[in-house]
mmCIF file of the C-alpha atoms, coordinates in Angstrom:
data_MODEL
# 
_entry.id   MODEL 
# 
loop_
_atom_site.group_PDB 
_atom_site.id 
_atom_site.type_symbol 
_atom_site.label_atom_id 
_atom_site.label_alt_id 
_atom_site.label_comp_id 
_atom_site.label_asym_id 
_atom_site.label_entity_id 
_atom_site.label_seq_id 
_atom_site.pdbx_PDB_ins_code 
_atom_site.Cartn_x 
_atom_site.Cartn_y 
_atom_site.Cartn_z 
_atom_site.occupancy 
_atom_site.B_iso_or_equiv 
_atom_site.pdbx_formal_charge 
_atom_site.auth_seq_id 
_atom_site.auth_comp_id 
_atom_site.auth_asym_id 
_atom_site.auth_atom_id 
_atom_site.pdbx_PDB_model_num 
ATOM 1   C CA . UNK A 1 1   ? 83.469 37.872 -220.831 1.00 0.00 ? 1   UNK A CA 1 
ATOM 2   C CA . UNK A 1 2   ? 82.069 34.991 -222.826 1.00 0.00 ? 2   UNK A CA 1 
ATOM 3   C CA . UNK A 1 3   ? 84.988 33.470 -224.755 1.00 0.00 ? 3   UNK A CA 1 
ATOM 4   C CA . UNK A 1 4   ? 82.614 32.027 -227.341 1.00 0.00 ? 4   UNK A CA 1 
ATOM 5   C CA . UNK A 1 5   ? 81.629 35.466 -228.621 1.00 0.00 ? 5   UNK A CA 1 
ATOM 6   C CA . UNK A 1 6   ? 82.425 35.671 -232.283 1.00 0.00 ? 6   UNK A CA 1 
ATOM 7   C CA . UNK A 1 7   ? 83.838 32.188 -232.517 1.00 0.00 ? 7   UNK A CA 1 
ATOM 8   C CA . UNK A 1 8   ? 82.985 30.176 -235.614 1.00 0.00 ? 8   UNK A CA 1 
ATOM 9   C CA . UNK A 1 9   ? 81.372 27.548 -233.410 1.00 0.00 ? 9   UNK A CA 1 
ATOM 10  C CA . UNK A 1 10  ? 78.801 29.875 -231.862 1.00 0.00 ? 10  UNK A CA 1 
ATOM 11  C CA . UNK A 1 11  ? 78.517 32.706 -234.396 1.00 0.00 ? 11  UNK A CA 1 
ATOM 12  C CA . UNK A 1 12  ? 77.208 36.094 -233.409 1.00 0.00 ? 12  UNK A CA 1 
ATOM 13  C CA . UNK A 1 13  ? 75.314 37.027 -230.317 1.00 0.00 ? 13  UNK A CA 1 
ATOM 14  C CA . UNK A 1 14  ? 72.282 39.260 -230.318 1.00 0.00 ? 14  UNK A CA 1 
ATOM 15  C CA . UNK A 1 15  ? 72.293 40.787 -226.844 1.00 0.00 ? 15  UNK A CA 1 
ATOM 16  C CA . UNK A 1 16  ? 69.033 42.357 -225.738 1.00 0.00 ? 16  UNK A CA 1 
ATOM 17  C CA . UNK A 1 17  ? 69.633 44.522 -222.701 1.00 0.00 ? 17  UNK A CA 1 
ATOM 18  C CA . UNK A 1 18  ? 67.532 46.491 -220.271 1.00 0.00 ? 18  UNK A CA 1 
ATOM 19  C CA . UNK A 1 19  ? 69.058 49.312 -218.271 1.00 0.00 ? 19  UNK A CA 1 
ATOM 20  C CA . UNK A 1 20  ? 68.268 52.444 -216.315 1.00 0.00 ? 20  UNK A CA 1 
ATOM 21  C CA . UNK A 1 21  ? 69.513 55.892 -217.287 1.00 0.00 ? 21  UNK A CA 1 
ATOM 22  C CA . UNK A 1 22  ? 69.999 56.800 -213.619 1.00 0.00 ? 22  UNK A CA 1 
ATOM 23  C CA . UNK A 1 23  ? 72.787 54.203 -213.503 1.00 0.00 ? 23  UNK A CA 1 
ATOM 24  C CA . UNK A 1 24  ? 74.573 55.513 -216.577 1.00 0.00 ? 24  UNK A CA 1 
ATOM 25  C CA . UNK A 1 25  ? 74.151 55.796 -220.309 1.00 0.00 ? 25  UNK A CA 1 
ATOM 26  C CA . UNK A 1 26  ? 73.354 52.745 -222.411 1.00 0.00 ? 26  UNK A CA 1 
ATOM 27  C CA . UNK A 1 27  ? 76.387 51.094 -224.014 1.00 0.00 ? 27  UNK A CA 1 
ATOM 28  C CA . UNK A 1 28  ? 77.863 53.288 -226.742 1.00 0.00 ? 28  UNK A CA 1 
ATOM 29  C CA . UNK A 1 29  ? 78.275 50.333 -229.070 1.00 0.00 ? 29  UNK A CA 1 
ATOM 30  C CA . UNK A 1 30  ? 74.540 49.535 -229.095 1.00 0.00 ? 30  UNK A CA 1 
ATOM 31  C CA . UNK A 1 31  ? 73.053 49.073 -232.554 1.00 0.00 ? 31  UNK A CA 1 
ATOM 32  C CA . UNK A 1 32  ? 69.719 50.303 -231.210 1.00 0.00 ? 32  UNK A CA 1 
ATOM 33  C CA . UNK A 1 33  ? 68.648 52.169 -228.072 1.00 0.00 ? 33  UNK A CA 1 
ATOM 34  C CA . UNK A 1 34  ? 64.952 52.495 -227.291 1.00 0.00 ? 34  UNK A CA 1 
ATOM 35  C CA . UNK A 1 35  ? 64.077 55.083 -224.639 1.00 0.00 ? 35  UNK A CA 1 
ATOM 36  C CA . UNK A 1 36  ? 61.100 53.671 -222.713 1.00 0.00 ? 36  UNK A CA 1 
ATOM 37  C CA . UNK A 1 37  ? 60.695 56.649 -220.366 1.00 0.00 ? 37  UNK A CA 1 
ATOM 38  C CA . UNK A 1 38  ? 57.741 57.934 -222.382 1.00 0.00 ? 38  UNK A CA 1 
ATOM 39  C CA . UNK A 1 39  ? 55.533 55.076 -221.244 1.00 0.00 ? 39  UNK A CA 1 
ATOM 40  C CA . UNK A 1 40  ? 53.490 55.208 -218.024 1.00 0.00 ? 40  UNK A CA 1 
ATOM 41  C CA . UNK A 1 41  ? 55.746 54.271 -215.101 1.00 0.00 ? 41  UNK A CA 1 
ATOM 42  C CA . UNK A 1 42  ? 54.711 51.361 -212.826 1.00 0.00 ? 42  UNK A CA 1 
ATOM 43  C CA . UNK A 1 43  ? 57.129 52.697 -210.197 1.00 0.00 ? 43  UNK A CA 1 
ATOM 44  C CA . UNK A 1 44  ? 54.462 55.133 -209.015 1.00 0.00 ? 44  UNK A CA 1 
ATOM 45  C CA . UNK A 1 45  ? 52.027 52.330 -208.166 1.00 0.00 ? 45  UNK A CA 1 
ATOM 46  C CA . UNK A 1 46  ? 53.067 51.169 -204.685 1.00 0.00 ? 46  UNK A CA 1 
ATOM 47  C CA . UNK A 1 47  ? 51.864 47.604 -205.374 1.00 0.00 ? 47  UNK A CA 1 
ATOM 48  C CA . UNK A 1 48  ? 53.983 47.385 -208.530 1.00 0.00 ? 48  UNK A CA 1 
ATOM 49  C CA . UNK A 1 49  ? 57.087 49.188 -207.287 1.00 0.00 ? 49  UNK A CA 1 
ATOM 50  C CA . UNK A 1 50  ? 58.755 46.054 -205.825 1.00 0.00 ? 50  UNK A CA 1 
ATOM 51  C CA . UNK A 1 51  ? 57.981 43.969 -208.921 1.00 0.00 ? 51  UNK A CA 1 
ATOM 52  C CA . UNK A 1 52  ? 59.880 43.955 -212.213 1.00 0.00 ? 52  UNK A CA 1 
ATOM 53  C CA . UNK A 1 53  ? 58.930 44.128 -215.855 1.00 0.00 ? 53  UNK A CA 1 
ATOM 54  C CA . UNK A 1 54  ? 59.017 40.328 -215.890 1.00 0.00 ? 54  UNK A CA 1 
ATOM 55  C CA . UNK A 1 55  ? 55.969 40.097 -213.609 1.00 0.00 ? 55  UNK A CA 1 
ATOM 56  C CA . UNK A 1 56  ? 52.457 39.576 -214.942 1.00 0.00 ? 56  UNK A CA 1 
ATOM 57  C CA . UNK A 1 57  ? 51.150 42.463 -212.829 1.00 0.00 ? 57  UNK A CA 1 
ATOM 58  C CA . UNK A 1 58  ? 53.576 44.939 -214.423 1.00 0.00 ? 58  UNK A CA 1 
ATOM 59  C CA . UNK A 1 59  ? 52.908 43.498 -217.887 1.00 0.00 ? 59  UNK A CA 1 
ATOM 60  C CA . UNK A 1 60  ? 49.165 43.910 -217.333 1.00 0.00 ? 60  UNK A CA 1 
ATOM 61  C CA . UNK A 1 61  ? 49.677 47.498 -216.126 1.00 0.00 ? 61  UNK A CA 1 
ATOM 62  C CA . UNK A 1 62  ? 51.799 48.382 -219.146 1.00 0.00 ? 62  UNK A CA 1 
ATOM 63  C CA . UNK A 1 63  ? 49.719 46.634 -221.797 1.00 0.00 ? 63  UNK A CA 1 
ATOM 64  C CA . UNK A 1 64  ? 46.602 48.425 -220.553 1.00 0.00 ? 64  UNK A CA 1 
ATOM 65  C CA . UNK A 1 65  ? 48.087 51.486 -222.292 1.00 0.00 ? 65  UNK A CA 1 
ATOM 66  C CA . UNK A 1 66  ? 47.438 51.916 -226.009 1.00 0.00 ? 66  UNK A CA 1 
ATOM 67  C CA . UNK A 1 67  ? 50.919 53.308 -226.705 1.00 0.00 ? 67  UNK A CA 1 
ATOM 68  C CA . UNK A 1 68  ? 52.549 50.250 -225.129 1.00 0.00 ? 68  UNK A CA 1 
ATOM 69  C CA . UNK A 1 69  ? 50.411 47.936 -227.262 1.00 0.00 ? 69  UNK A CA 1 
ATOM 70  C CA . UNK A 1 70  ? 51.369 49.969 -230.333 1.00 0.00 ? 70  UNK A CA 1 
ATOM 71  C CA . UNK A 1 71  ? 55.069 49.613 -229.473 1.00 0.00 ? 71  UNK A CA 1 
ATOM 72  C CA . UNK A 1 72  ? 54.694 45.866 -228.983 1.00 0.00 ? 72  UNK A CA 1 
ATOM 73  C CA . UNK A 1 73  ? 52.977 45.629 -232.373 1.00 0.00 ? 73  UNK A CA 1 
ATOM 74  C CA . UNK A 1 74  ? 55.801 47.654 -233.974 1.00 0.00 ? 74  UNK A CA 1 
ATOM 75  C CA . UNK A 1 75  ? 58.638 45.520 -232.539 1.00 0.00 ? 75  UNK A CA 1 
ATOM 76  C CA . UNK A 1 76  ? 58.388 42.637 -235.055 1.00 0.00 ? 76  UNK A CA 1 
ATOM 77  C CA . UNK A 1 77  ? 58.398 45.076 -237.980 1.00 0.00 ? 77  UNK A CA 1 
ATOM 78  C CA . UNK A 1 78  ? 61.249 47.191 -236.628 1.00 0.00 ? 78  UNK A CA 1 
ATOM 79  C CA . UNK A 1 79  ? 63.422 44.232 -235.645 1.00 0.00 ? 79  UNK A CA 1 
ATOM 80  C CA . UNK A 1 80  ? 62.539 42.377 -238.836 1.00 0.00 ? 80  UNK A CA 1 
ATOM 81  C CA . UNK A 1 81  ? 63.838 45.339 -240.838 1.00 0.00 ? 81  UNK A CA 1 
ATOM 82  C CA . UNK A 1 82  ? 66.928 46.011 -238.701 1.00 0.00 ? 82  UNK A CA 1 
ATOM 83  C CA . UNK A 1 83  ? 68.372 42.595 -237.892 1.00 0.00 ? 83  UNK A CA 1 
ATOM 84  C CA . UNK A 1 84  ? 68.897 41.017 -241.335 1.00 0.00 ? 84  UNK A CA 1 
ATOM 85  C CA . UNK A 1 85  ? 71.427 43.673 -242.312 1.00 0.00 ? 85  UNK A CA 1 
ATOM 86  C CA . UNK A 1 86  ? 73.150 43.619 -238.939 1.00 0.00 ? 86  UNK A CA 1 
ATOM 87  C CA . UNK A 1 87  ? 73.456 39.844 -239.073 1.00 0.00 ? 87  UNK A CA 1 
ATOM 88  C CA . UNK A 1 88  ? 74.654 39.584 -242.668 1.00 0.00 ? 88  UNK A CA 1 
ATOM 89  C CA . UNK A 1 89  ? 76.392 42.874 -243.500 1.00 0.00 ? 89  UNK A CA 1 
ATOM 90  C CA . UNK A 1 90  ? 78.245 43.714 -240.291 1.00 0.00 ? 90  UNK A CA 1 
ATOM 91  C CA . UNK A 1 91  ? 81.221 41.408 -240.015 1.00 0.00 ? 91  UNK A CA 1 
ATOM 92  C CA . UNK A 1 92  ? 83.229 43.522 -237.576 1.00 0.00 ? 92  UNK A CA 1 
ATOM 93  C CA . UNK A 1 93  ? 81.045 43.114 -234.508 1.00 0.00 ? 93  UNK A CA 1 
ATOM 94  C CA . UNK A 1 94  ? 80.550 39.631 -233.067 1.00 0.00 ? 94  UNK A CA 1 
ATOM 95  C CA . UNK A 1 95  ? 77.818 40.967 -230.781 1.00 0.00 ? 95  UNK A CA 1 
ATOM 96  C CA . UNK A 1 96  ? 74.796 43.046 -231.776 1.00 0.00 ? 96  UNK A CA 1 
ATOM 97  C CA . UNK A 1 97  ? 73.403 44.995 -228.814 1.00 0.00 ? 97  UNK A CA 1 
ATOM 98  C CA . UNK A 1 98  ? 69.797 46.133 -228.692 1.00 0.00 ? 98  UNK A CA 1 
ATOM 99  C CA . UNK A 1 99  ? 69.083 48.208 -225.599 1.00 0.00 ? 99  UNK A CA 1 
ATOM 100 C CA . UNK A 1 100 ? 65.832 49.191 -223.915 1.00 0.00 ? 100 UNK A CA 1 
ATOM 101 C CA . UNK A 1 101 ? 66.286 51.873 -221.265 1.00 0.00 ? 101 UNK A CA 1 
ATOM 102 C CA . UNK A 1 102 ? 64.029 53.615 -218.778 1.00 0.00 ? 102 UNK A CA 1 
ATOM 103 C CA . UNK A 1 103 ? 64.682 55.552 -215.602 1.00 0.00 ? 103 UNK A CA 1 
ATOM 104 C CA . UNK A 1 104 ? 65.692 52.728 -213.277 1.00 0.00 ? 104 UNK A CA 1 
ATOM 105 C CA . UNK A 1 105 ? 65.861 49.683 -215.541 1.00 0.00 ? 105 UNK A CA 1 
ATOM 106 C CA . UNK A 1 106 ? 63.364 47.739 -213.457 1.00 0.00 ? 106 UNK A CA 1 
ATOM 107 C CA . UNK A 1 107 ? 59.922 47.920 -215.062 1.00 0.00 ? 107 UNK A CA 1 
ATOM 108 C CA . UNK A 1 108 ? 59.463 49.383 -218.543 1.00 0.00 ? 108 UNK A CA 1 
ATOM 109 C CA . UNK A 1 109 ? 62.857 48.601 -220.042 1.00 0.00 ? 109 UNK A CA 1 
ATOM 110 C CA . UNK A 1 110 ? 62.847 45.065 -218.659 1.00 0.00 ? 110 UNK A CA 1 
ATOM 111 C CA . UNK A 1 111 ? 59.330 44.464 -219.987 1.00 0.00 ? 111 UNK A CA 1 
ATOM 112 C CA . UNK A 1 112 ? 60.256 45.629 -223.490 1.00 0.00 ? 112 UNK A CA 1 
ATOM 113 C CA . UNK A 1 113 ? 63.617 43.805 -223.475 1.00 0.00 ? 113 UNK A CA 1 
ATOM 114 C CA . UNK A 1 114 ? 61.846 40.546 -222.678 1.00 0.00 ? 114 UNK A CA 1 
ATOM 115 C CA . UNK A 1 115 ? 59.226 41.158 -225.375 1.00 0.00 ? 115 UNK A CA 1 
ATOM 116 C CA . UNK A 1 116 ? 61.928 42.008 -227.918 1.00 0.00 ? 116 UNK A CA 1 
ATOM 117 C CA . UNK A 1 117 ? 63.923 38.903 -226.975 1.00 0.00 ? 117 UNK A CA 1 
ATOM 118 C CA . UNK A 1 118 ? 60.950 36.693 -227.721 1.00 0.00 ? 118 UNK A CA 1 
ATOM 119 C CA . UNK A 1 119 ? 60.372 38.441 -231.051 1.00 0.00 ? 119 UNK A CA 1 
ATOM 120 C CA . UNK A 1 120 ? 64.047 38.086 -231.946 1.00 0.00 ? 120 UNK A CA 1 
ATOM 121 C CA . UNK A 1 121 ? 64.101 34.379 -231.043 1.00 0.00 ? 121 UNK A CA 1 
ATOM 122 C CA . UNK A 1 122 ? 61.207 33.841 -233.459 1.00 0.00 ? 122 UNK A CA 1 
ATOM 123 C CA . UNK A 1 123 ? 63.056 35.796 -236.149 1.00 0.00 ? 123 UNK A CA 1 
ATOM 124 C CA . UNK A 1 124 ? 66.295 33.865 -235.561 1.00 0.00 ? 124 UNK A CA 1 
ATOM 125 C CA . UNK A 1 125 ? 64.376 30.572 -235.824 1.00 0.00 ? 125 UNK A CA 1 
ATOM 126 C CA . UNK A 1 126 ? 63.335 31.625 -239.347 1.00 0.00 ? 126 UNK A CA 1 
ATOM 127 C CA . UNK A 1 127 ? 66.977 32.456 -240.234 1.00 0.00 ? 127 UNK A CA 1 
ATOM 128 C CA . UNK A 1 128 ? 69.201 29.522 -239.208 1.00 0.00 ? 128 UNK A CA 1 
ATOM 129 C CA . UNK A 1 129 ? 71.875 30.843 -241.573 1.00 0.00 ? 129 UNK A CA 1 
ATOM 130 C CA . UNK A 1 130 ? 72.568 33.615 -239.063 1.00 0.00 ? 130 UNK A CA 1 
ATOM 131 C CA . UNK A 1 131 ? 74.042 31.015 -236.686 1.00 0.00 ? 131 UNK A CA 1 
ATOM 132 C CA . UNK A 1 132 ? 73.556 33.221 -233.671 1.00 0.00 ? 132 UNK A CA 1 
ATOM 133 C CA . UNK A 1 133 ? 72.161 33.056 -230.212 1.00 0.00 ? 133 UNK A CA 1 
ATOM 134 C CA . UNK A 1 134 ? 70.016 35.511 -228.329 1.00 0.00 ? 134 UNK A CA 1 
ATOM 135 C CA . UNK A 1 135 ? 71.107 36.586 -224.856 1.00 0.00 ? 135 UNK A CA 1 
ATOM 136 C CA . UNK A 1 136 ? 68.972 38.777 -222.620 1.00 0.00 ? 136 UNK A CA 1 
ATOM 137 C CA . UNK A 1 137 ? 70.667 40.747 -219.856 1.00 0.00 ? 137 UNK A CA 1 
ATOM 138 C CA . UNK A 1 138 ? 69.434 43.265 -217.336 1.00 0.00 ? 138 UNK A CA 1 
ATOM 139 C CA . UNK A 1 139 ? 72.397 45.537 -216.655 1.00 0.00 ? 139 UNK A CA 1 
ATOM 140 C CA . UNK A 1 140 ? 70.984 47.169 -213.543 1.00 0.00 ? 140 UNK A CA 1 
ATOM 141 C CA . UNK A 1 141 ? 69.252 44.167 -211.990 1.00 0.00 ? 141 UNK A CA 1 
ATOM 142 C CA . UNK A 1 142 ? 69.311 44.546 -208.224 1.00 0.00 ? 142 UNK A CA 1 
ATOM 143 C CA . UNK A 1 143 ? 70.489 48.167 -208.298 1.00 0.00 ? 143 UNK A CA 1 
ATOM 144 C CA . UNK A 1 144 ? 67.045 49.656 -207.995 1.00 0.00 ? 144 UNK A CA 1 
# 
């Protein structure tokens, strides 16, 4: 465990996590869980199956879908509404977890976790008073 979590020197951590439901439930202490199983699954394309949500090919596959583009457009609004209160009102939790989950944690959840991380970094840059850092983790990396 990171000993700097919650210390005055480093402030809070916003942890953006991807995971797969087939490897267990998302963390119970997550402030937000987004179920990505409703989006078209790249797993069923044999060329995309070995890739992850971090690859351009999977990103292109996903963003070809209107619902995925709508979700990406909604992320800044949703996170912009959620995070200020979590960063300023919640003093009991040194780490704020935002989780994106799909079946295996390889494609859809990883893609959205990475997109959310970028959005959050931009939001954090506009709020230096939060004194936090953004950490992106992929709980089930390598388990697929």
